[in-house]
N, C-alpha and C positions, 0 to 999 in steps of 0.2 A: 859229897859225890852222889850221883844218882844211883838208885838201886837197879840191879839187873832184873828186868822184867822177864820172867820165865814163860816162854811161849808154849802152846800146845801143838804138838805135831802128831801126824798119823803114823809115822814110821819110827819115831824116836821117843823114848821114855826118859824124860829129864827130871832129875831131882836135885835140889840144893841140899846136900846132906849135912852141911855145916855153913857157918858164915862165909867161908872162903872157898869151899869146894863144891863143884858141880859134877854130878854123876850123869853120864849120857849113855843110854843103852840102845843099840840098834834093835828094833823091836818088830821083826818079821819072822818069828821062830818057825812058822809053818812052812817057810821056804828057806830055812837055814840063814835067816837075816840077809838074804841076797839083796844086792844093791839095785834098786830100780830108779826110774826117773824121779818119783816122788821123794824117795829117801835122799837122793842127791840134792834135790831142791830144799828139803828140810835141813840137811847139813849145811848147805851154802848159806841159808838164812841164819842158822844158829851161829856158825863161826863168824859171820859178818856182824851179827849183833854183839857177840862177845868182844870183837875187835873194837867196835864203835863205843859201846857203853857197857863195860864189864861190871860196873858197880863194885861190890866187895869181892867178887869172884877172883881168886888168885891161882886156881889150878883146876884142871878138868881131868876126870877119869872116864875113859871110853871103853865100853865093853859090849858084849852081845847077849841077847836074851837066850835063856836055856843053859844047859851044862855041857853041850858037846860041840857047838859051832859058834865061833866068833862071827865070821861072815864067809859065806860060800862063794862070794864073788858077784859078778854081774848077773842080773836076772835074765838068763838067756831066753826064757819063755816069753818075756815081754819083748825082747829084741826080735824074736822070730816073726818074720813077715813084715818087719819095718821097711819102709821105703828108704833109699839112701839119704834122702833129705831128713826124714824123721830120725834116722840113726845119727846123722851128723849133729842134729839139734841135741839129742840125748847126750852124745859124747861131749859136746861143749859144756853142758851142765855138769857132767861128771868131772871134767877137768877143772872147772871153776870151783867145785866143792873141795877137791883135793888141794888146790893151791891155797884156798882160803884156810884150810886146816894147817897146812905147812907154814903159812904166814901168820897164824894166830900168835899174838904176843904172849899169851898165857902158856905155861907148860901143860902138855897133854900126856898123861900116862896111859898107855894101852894095857888093859887087863884082858889078855887073850885067853878067854875061858874055854876055848875049843879050837877046832880046825879053822885055818885062815887060808883060803885059796884065791888065786887070781886077784880081783879087785879088793877082796878082803885082806890079803897080804899087803896090797898097796896102801890100804887104810892104816894097817899096823905100822908100816914103814914111815908113814907120815906123822906118827906120834913121836914124841921126844925120846921116850924109852919105854921098855916093855917088860911086863911080868906075864908069864905064860903057864897054862896048865901043862903038867908033865905028860899028859895024854894027847896033847895037841899035835897035829901034823900041819905042815905049811907047804905051799907049792905055788908055782906059776905054771899052770897047765895049758896056758894059751896056745903054745906051739902045737899041741896035739889037736887043736881045733882050727889050725890054720890062721890064727891071729897072734897078737903080741900084747904084752902088758902096756897099756896105753895111758896110765895115770901116774907116771913118774917111777914105775918099778924098775925100768931099765937104767935109771940113774941112782935111785935110792938103795937098791940092793947092792950094787958094787961099792957104794960108800960104806955100807954096813959090813960087808963080807970080804971085800977085795974083788978086783975085776975078774980074775980067772975063775974063782969058785962061782961067782955070780953068772958068768957066761955059761958055765956048765949047767947050772940050775935052770936058767932061762931057755937055753937052747934044747934041753932034753925034756923039760917039764917034770923032772923027777921030784916027787914029794920028799920032804925031809922032816925029821922029828923035832920036837921042841928041845930035846936034849942036844941034838946037833946044833940047833939054832943058838942055844946058850953057849955051847962050846966054841962056836965060831964068832960070838960077840954080837949077834943080832938081838938076842933076848938077854935081859939083865939077870933074871932070877926065875927059877921054876918053883911051882907049888902045886899041891893037889888042886884039882879043878874047883872044888868048893871053897878054896882059900885064896884064889887068885884075886878076886875083887876086894876082899878085906885087906889083903897085902897092899894093893894099889891105893886103897883109901887111907890106910895107915900112913903110907909114905906121903900122900897128898896132904 
């Protein structure tokens, strides 16, 4: 079997931590690991490569740089001033990167090291299961900005929590704690922030 060739990305820090486990870290800590066009393109390329030629990789652990934020969502500063055509192009790349993650044949464990808002929560929901920092908060705040979760959140949150609770969270934009997420079945297990990644890697 061909070995997985580990690419270099500007927004992702990828490490093959063992023969069968790949650790992927969203690496834009200066902006809360916010998802911009380049990160979406990097993710799309990575998930496609892993689908095509995974080599010996059998499991992926996905996390965010730093100790407080998993992913703050879409990079709204990049989006500010975009033409409708440019925004449509960006959103197409975003969607393709999410679907490639959901369709990835390898299991993906989300190590939610901190807050996950908007598109960051949608990334978490696209993982197969989650371990989260006990200090993390999660939310779909899009409604407060006059937009909506656009990368599967309106489907994946009801699947995880049930339709009525998901409707409330999506329609109000109310943040919820990692403890609530664990109680409701969205998160599998809580840990101290510094222990979340090691817990996910141990399971992987």
